[in-house]
C-alpha positions in Angstrom: -2.3 8.3 3.1 -5.8 9.4 4.0 -4.4 12.4 5.8 -2.4 13.4 2.7 -5.5 13.0 0.5 -7.5 15.2 3.0 -4.8 17.9 2.8 -4.8 17.7 -1.0 -8.6 18.2 -1.0 -8.3 21.2 1.2 -5.6 22.8 -0.9 -7.7 22.1 -4.0 -10.7 23.7 -2.4 -8.8 26.7 -1.3 -7.3 27.2 -4.8 -10.6 26.8 -6.5 -12.3 29.1 -4.0 -9.6 31.7 -4.6 -10.2 31.5 -8.3 -13.9 32.0 -7.7 -13.5 35.0 -5.5 -11.1 36.6 -7.9 -13.4 36.0 -10.8 -16.6 37.2 -9.0 -14.8 40.3 -7.7 -13.5 41.1 -11.1 -17.0 40.6 -12.6 -18.6 42.9 -9.9 -16.0 45.5 -10.5 -16.6 45.4 -14.2 -20.4 45.8 -13.7 -19.8 48.7 -11.4 -17.6 50.4 -13.9 -20.2 49.8 -16.6 -23.0 51.3 -14.5 -21.2 54.4 -13.5 -20.1 55.0 -17.1 -23.6 54.6 -18.5 -25.0 56.9 -15.8 -23.2 60.2 -16.6 -20.0 59.8 -18.4 -19.3 62.0 -21.5 -16.2 60.2 -22.6 -16.7 58.4 -25.9 -14.3 55.6 -24.8 -16.2 54.9 -21.6 -18.8 52.3 -22.7 -16.2 50.4 -24.8 -13.8 50.3 -21.9 -16.4 48.9 -19.5 -17.5 46.3 -22.0 -14.0 45.2 -22.3 -13.7 44.9 -18.6 -16.8 42.8 -18.4 -15.6 40.5 -21.2 -12.3 40.1 -19.4 -14.0 39.1 -16.2 -16.2 36.6 -18.0 -13.1 35.1 -19.6 -11.5 34.8 -16.2 -14.6 33.1 -14.8 -14.6 30.6 -17.7 -10.9 30.0 -17.1 -11.6 29.3 -13.5 -14.4 26.9 -14.4 -12.1 25.0 -16.8 -9.3 25.0 -14.1 -11.7 23.4 -11.6 -12.6 20.7 -14.1 -9.0 20.0 -14.8 -8.1 19.8 -11.1 -11.1 17.5 -10.5 -9.9 15.1 -13.3 -6.4 15.2 -11.8 -7.8 14.3 -8.4 -9.7 11.4 -9.8 -6.6 10.1 -11.5 -4.7 10.2 -8.3 -7.4 8.3 -6.5 -7.5 5.7 -9.2 -3.7 5.1 -9.3 -2.5 1.5 -8.7 -1.6 0.4 -5.2 1.6 2.0 -3.9 3.3 1.5 -0.6 4.3 4.4 1.6 7.2 3.2 3.8 7.0 4.5 7.4 10.1 6.0 8.9 9.3 4.5 12.3 8.0 0.8 12.0 5.5 -0.2 14.6 7.2 -3.5 15.2 10.4 -5.4 14.4 12.6 -8.1 15.8 14.8 -5.4 17.3 11.9 -3.7 19.1 11.1 -6.9 20.9 7.3 -6.7 20.2 7.1 -9.7 17.9 6.7 -13.0 19.6 8.2 -16.1 18.0 7.8 -19.9 18.2 9.0 -22.7 16.0 6.1 -25.0 14.8 8.6 -27.5 13.5 12.3 -27.7 12.9 13.9 -30.0 10.4 17.1 -31.9 10.9 18.8 -29.2 8.9 18.2 -26.8 11.7 21.0 -28.3 13.8 23.5 -27.7 11.0 22.3 -24.1 10.5 22.5 -23.4 14.2 26.0 -24.8 14.3 27.0 -22.2 11.6 25.5 -19.4 13.8 23.1 -18.4 11.0 19.7 -18.5 12.6 19.0 -15.0 13.7 15.7 -15.1 15.5 16.6 -18.4 17.1 18.7 -17.3 20.0 18.3 -13.5 20.0 14.8 -13.1 18.6 12.9 -16.2 19.5 10.9 -16.2 22.7 9.3 -19.3 24.3 10.2 -22.9 24.3 11.2 -25.0 21.4 8.6 -27.0 19.5 8.1 -30.3 21.2 8.5 -32.1 17.9 11.5 -30.4 16.6 14.4 -32.3 15.2 14.5 -34.5 18.3 11.1 -36.1 18.0 11.1 -39.7 17.0 8.0 -39.5 14.8 9.4 -36.7 12.6 13.2 -36.6 13.3 13.9 -37.8 9.7 12.0 -34.9 8.1 14.6 -32.8 6.3 12.2 -30.7 4.3 9.2 -28.6 5.4 7.5 -25.9 3.3 4.3 -24.0 2.5 2.8 -23.8 6.0 -0.9 -23.1 6.3 -2.5 -22.1 9.6 -6.2 -22.4 10.7 -8.2 -22.5 13.9 -10.0 -25.8 14.3 -13.6 -26.3 15.5 -12.4 -27.5 18.9 -10.4 -24.3 19.4 -7.0 -25.7 18.7 -4.7 -24.1 16.1 -3.4 -26.3 13.2 -0.5 -25.8 10.9 -0.4 -28.0 7.8 2.7 -28.2 5.5 4.3 -30.3 2.8 7.2 -32.4 4.2 9.6 -35.1 3.2 12.6 -37.0 4.4 14.6 -35.9 1.4 16.1 -32.4 1.4 14.3 -31.2 -1.7 10.8 -30.6 -2.9 9.1 -32.9 -5.4 10.3 -36.2 -4.0 8.0 -39.2 -4.4 7.3 -39.4 -0.6 6.4 -35.8 -0.1 3.3 -35.8 2.1 0.9 -33.5 4.0 1.7 -33.1 7.7 -0.3 -31.3 10.5 1.0 -30.0 13.8 -1.4 -28.8 16.5 -1.3 -26.3 19.3 -3.7 -26.4 22.2 -2.3 -23.3 24.0 -2.6 -20.6 21.3 0.8 -21.4 19.7 3.0 -21.6 22.8 3.7 -25.3 22.2 3.2 -27.6 19.3 2.6 -31.4 18.9 4.9 -33.3 16.7 3.6 -33.1 13.1 2.0 -36.3 11.7 1.3 -37.3 8.2 -2.4 -37.0 7.3 -2.2 -37.5 3.5 0.3 -39.3 1.2 0.4 -39.6 -2.5 1.2 -43.3 -3.0 4.3 -42.7 -5.1 3.8 -39.1 -6.2 4.3 -35.9 -4.1 1.5 -33.9 -2.5 1.7 -30.1 -2.5 0.6 -27.0 -0.8 -2.1 -27.8 1.8 -4.9 -25.2 2.2 -7.3 -25.4 5.2 -10.8 -24.0 5.5 -13.2 -24.4 8.5 -16.9 -23.9 7.9 -19.9 -25.3 9.7 -17.8 -27.2 12.2 -16.0 -29.1 9.4 -12.4 -28.9 8.4 -11.7 -28.9 4.6 -8.2 -29.8 3.4 -7.4 -28.9 -0.2 -4.1 -29.9 -1.8 -2.5 -30.8 -5.2 -1.2 -34.2 -6.3 1.5 -34.5 -8.9 0.9 -36.3 -12.2 3.2 -39.2 -12.9 3.9 -37.7 -16.4 5.5 -34.7 -14.8 8.7 -36.3 -13.6 12.1 -34.9 -14.6 15.8 -35.5 -13.7 17.4 -32.8 -11.6 21.0 -32.7 -12.8 22.2 -30.5 -9.9 20.9 -32.9 -7.2 21.1 -36.0 -9.5 17.7 -37.1 -8.4 14.2 -37.6 -10.0 11.7 -35.0 -9.0 8.1 -34.0 -9.9 6.9 -30.6 -11.0 4.4 -28.8 -8.7 0.7 -29.5 -9.0 -1.4 -31.8 -11.1 -4.9 -32.6 -9.7 -6.6 -30.5 -7.1 -8.2 -32.7 -4.4 -9.9 -32.2 -1.0 -10.6 -34.2 2.1 -12.7 -33.4 5.1 -12.6 -33.9 8.9 -15.4 -33.8 11.4 -13.2 -34.3 14.4 -10.7 -31.4 14.1 -8.1 -33.3 12.0 -8.0 -36.5 14.1 -9.3 -38.4 11.0 -10.0 -37.4 7.4 -12.2 -38.7 4.6 -10.8 -40.3 1.5 -9.5 -37.6 -1.0 -12.0 -36.5 -3.6 -11.2 -35.0 -7.0 -12.1 -31.3 -7.3 -10.2 -30.2 -10.5 -8.2 -32.7 -12.5 -5.0 -32.4 -14.5 -7.0 -33.0 -17.8 -10.1 -30.9 -17.1 -11.2 -28.1 -19.5 -9.5 -30.0 -22.3 -6.1 -28.9 -21.0 -3.6 -31.3 -19.7 -1.8 -28.9 -17.4 -0.9 -29.1 -13.7 -3.2 -27.2 -11.3 -2.0 -25.9 -8.0 -3.5 -24.2 -4.9 -1.5 -22.4 -2.2 -3.6 -19.7 -0.5 -6.7 -19.7 1.7 -10.2 -19.6 0.2 -12.2 -16.4 0.8 -15.7 -17.0 2.3 -17.8 -14.2 0.8 -20.5 -12.2 2.6 -23.2 -14.2 0.6 -21.7 -17.5 1.6 -19.8 -18.4 -1.5 -16.3 -19.9 -1.3 -13.6 -18.6 -3.6 -10.5 -20.7 -3.8 -7.6 -19.2 -5.8 -5.5 -21.5 -8.0 -3.2 -21.4 -11.0 -2.2 -23.5 -14.0 1.5 -24.1 -14.1 3.2 -26.1 -17.0 5.7 -28.5 -15.5 9.3 -28.7 -16.6 8.6 -31.9 -18.7 4.8 -32.2 -18.4 3.2 -33.0 -21.7 0.6 -30.1 -22.2 -2.3 -32.0 -23.7 -4.6 -29.6 -25.6 -7.1 -32.1 -27.0 -7.0 -30.7 -30.6 -7.8 -27.1 -29.4 -7.0 -24.4 -31.9 -3.8 -22.4 -31.0 -5.7 -19.3 -30.0 -7.3 -21.3 -27.1 -4.1 -22.8 -25.8 -3.3 -22.0 -22.2 0.3 -22.5 -21.2 -0.1 -21.0 -17.8 -2.7 -18.7 -16.1 -4.5 -18.0 -12.8 -8.1 -18.3 -11.8 -10.5 -19.2 -9.0 -12.6 -22.2 -8.0 -16.1 -21.0 -6.8 -18.6 -23.0 -4.8 -22.1 -21.7 -3.9 -23.2 -24.8 -2.1 -20.7 -25.4 0.7 -18.3 -27.3 -1.5 -20.7 -29.8 -3.1 -20.1 -28.4 -6.6 -17.4 -26.1 -8.0 -17.1 -23.7 -11.0 -13.8 -22.7 -12.6 -13.5 -19.0 -13.4 -10.6 -17.0 -15.0 -7.6 -17.4 -17.2 -5.6 -14.4 -15.9 -2.2 -13.9 -17.6 0.3 -11.1 -18.0 1.8 -9.4 -21.1 5.3 -9.3 -19.7 7.4 -12.5 -19.7 6.9 -14.5 -16.6 4.0 -15.9 -14.6 1.2 -15.1 -12.2 1.0 -17.8 -9.5 0.3 -18.4 -5.9 -2.6 -15.9 -6.0 -4.4 -14.7 -2.9 -8.0 -13.3 -2.8 -10.1 -11.1 -0.6 -13.5 -9.6 -0.8 -14.0 -5.8 -1.2 -17.2 -3.7 -0.8 -19.8 -3.8 -3.6 -19.5 -7.4 -4.6 -15.9 -6.8 -5.7 -12.9 -9.2 -5.3 -9.2 -8.5 -5.3 -6.4 -10.9 -6.2 -2.7 -10.4 -5.7 -0.1 -12.5 -7.6 3.5 -13.5 -7.3 5.5 -12.5 -10.4 9.0 -12.5 -11.9 8.9 -8.8 -12.5 10.0 -7.6 -9.0 6.5 -6.5 -8.0 3.1 -7.9 -7.1 0.4 -7.9 -9.7 -3.3 -7.4 -9.0 -6.6 -8.2 -10.7 -10.2 -7.2 -9.8 -13.6 -8.8 -10.2 -16.8 -6.8 -10.0 -19.1 -9.9 -10.3 -18.0 -12.1 -7.3 -15.3 -13.8 -9.3 -17.0 -14.7 -12.6 -14.8 -12.4 -14.7 -11.5 -10.7 -13.9 -9.7 -7.6 -15.1 -6.3 -7.7 -16.9 -3.5 -8.0 -14.3 -1.8 -4.8 -13.4 1.5 -4.1 -11.8 1.5 -2.7 -8.2 4.1 -0.8 -6.3 4.4 -3.5 -3.7 7.7 -5.3 -4.2 7.9 -9.0 -4.8 11.0 -11.2 -5.2 9.0 -14.0 -7.0 7.6 -15.3 -3.8 4.2 -16.1 -2.3 2.2 -13.5 -0.3 -1.1 -13.6 1.7 -3.9 -11.1 1.7 -6.3 -10.9 4.6 -9.3 -8.7 5.5 -9.3 -8.2 9.2 -12.7 -9.0 10.8 -12.5 -10.0 14.4 -10.3 -7.4 16.0 -12.1 -4.8 18.1 -10.1 -2.0 16.3 -10.7 -3.5 12.8 -14.5 -3.7 12.2 -13.8 -5.3 8.9 -12.4 -2.2 7.2 -8.7 -3.0 7.2 -6.6 -5.2 4.9 -3.2 -6.7 5.7 -0.7 -8.3 3.4 2.2 -10.5 4.4 5.0 -10.2 1.9 8.8 -9.9 1.3 9.6 -6.2 1.2 12.2 -6.6 -1.5 12.2 -7.0 -5.3 14.9 -9.7 -5.3 15.4 -11.3 -1.9 13.1 -13.3 0.4 14.0 -11.1 3.4 12.8 -9.1 5.2 9.4 -10.6 5.8 7.0 -7.7 6.5 3.4 -6.7 7.0 1.6 -3.8 5.2 -1.8 -2.5 6.1 -4.4 -0.6 4.1 -7.1 1.4 5.8 -8.8 1.9 2.4 -11.5 -0.7 2.0 -10.5 -1.0 -1.7 -6.8 -1.6 -0.8 -5.5 1.1 -3.2 -2.9 2.4 -0.8 -0.6 0.4 1.5 1.5 1.5 4.5 4.3 -0.6 5.8 3.5 -1.6 9.4 6.7 -3.4 10.3 8.9 -6.4 9.7 8.6 -9.9 11.3 12.1 -11.1 10.2 15.1 -9.2 9.0 18.1 -11.6 9.0 19.9 -11.2 5.7 21.6 -14.6 5.7 18.2 -16.5 5.8 15.1 -16.6 3.6 11.6 -16.1 5.2 8.9 -16.9 2.7 5.4 -18.3 2.0 3.6 -16.5 4.8 0.0 -17.4 5.8 -1.9 -15.4 8.5 -4.6 -16.1 11.1 -6.4 -13.4 13.0 -7.3 -14.3 16.6 -9.2 -12.1 19.1 -6.4 -9.6 19.7 -3.4 -10.9 17.7 -2.3 -11.6 14.1 -0.4 -14.9 13.7 1.8 -15.5 10.7 3.4 -18.8 9.8 6.2 -19.0 7.3 9.1 -21.1 6.0 12.7 -20.5 7.0 15.4 -21.5 4.6 19.1 -20.8 3.9 21.2 -21.2 0.8 23.9 -23.8 1.1 26.2 -24.5 -1.9 23.7 -22.9 -4.2 20.8 -25.0 -2.9 18.0 -24.1 -0.6 18.0 -25.9 2.7 14.7 -26.0 4.7 15.1 -25.2 8.4 11.4 -25.6 9.3 8.2 -23.8 9.9 8.1 -20.8 12.2 5.4 -18.5 13.5 5.4 -14.8 14.6 2.7 -13.0 16.5 2.0 -9.3 16.7 -0.8 -7.3 18.5 -3.7 -6.3 16.2 -3.9 -3.0 18.0 -0.2 -2.4 17.4 -0.6 -3.4 13.7 -3.4 -0.9 13.2 -2.0 1.9 15.3 
């Protein structure tokens, strides 16, 4: 994209310079004609003809000046266009190329059935390495039939942790849905059996988010409200809507033990009884502030308590950020971002841009990602705008690369489903523009059409980018969770 813009600028410069040369040559010719006529011509029409030539040249010069202004405005418009993706004809990586390295973090008991049907591409042909030690055969976790919303982070002791929401039931929102963590002590080659680190005591817990700062691990998650139960007629079970209260717990021993959960943002805060949910990593800004994206999502049967607010202040669903300037001691709620079209903006992801600016990307029902900007470090946000990045109503993750030798903090990467209606393929796109206005597809991590690969979260290591994600399949019209998988690609290959 930057090459195309450079060529456009050269063409623009050549065109404008051509106009200038033509205008100045015409003007010089007119002046020469005028001088020669005034010097000794005896034709009565001479001075009038030369004046007309001079006037014509001046008109051409004015036209050139206006043309330059018009082209400059057009160039500014092109540079300010919403993010669009330019698909490369030769992807840098893909399962078929063999330059993506796979490993299962955890496989549910549903994996055996799926493998028996021959459906798990990327299991026999694509996967490299050993099976996860826990897997479906591990005694501590063999009853888990559901695993979703994986979150990856490097712990203070150097290990890599993946947290996810899991349950012995096959569906989300069951009363015993808890937060599990699996660990790898060899950079993802093998994984310990996941263990439950947080439970909801009769209500489900949702979407773990991890943050490591100052040698401490922070675990954010949502807890359902008991008012938000409903009867699922398809499965004939009682389930809970996502979200409720946002809580956090901390660990000073790399997840071996956790503190008691503390309330961060309650179901009834702001005079609005509406579930709050988190799902993506917090951004640690250059000035030390933490910005944790969240959204408000009315449940299927949750009573939306508005505490006598006037109708123009009702909020039936919106997105925002939780900001802390004191390392998590206090938090401020900013933003009620909505969209004009029918649908929602949820599972937002945030990254810092130059000049105290922030960018959020949102999942939507419109077949494309939406975006919003903040120019005051998250205090206020622009109206959400549609991008040209496709989105099948599924979570994405935005990350500014910082540690790679080839990155130097100037590149952005987004993990997303490159489709407006299906959760496959799972791809990565990069932006070399520090403001993330143009995106280039770098390649695909998963391409199997019979499976769903969704809810990616990324972690940058010294020379690799690790992505964890959920693998599911549709069975009799229902989603079946196969487990949490990870894929690794070279940072150098990603940015080549």
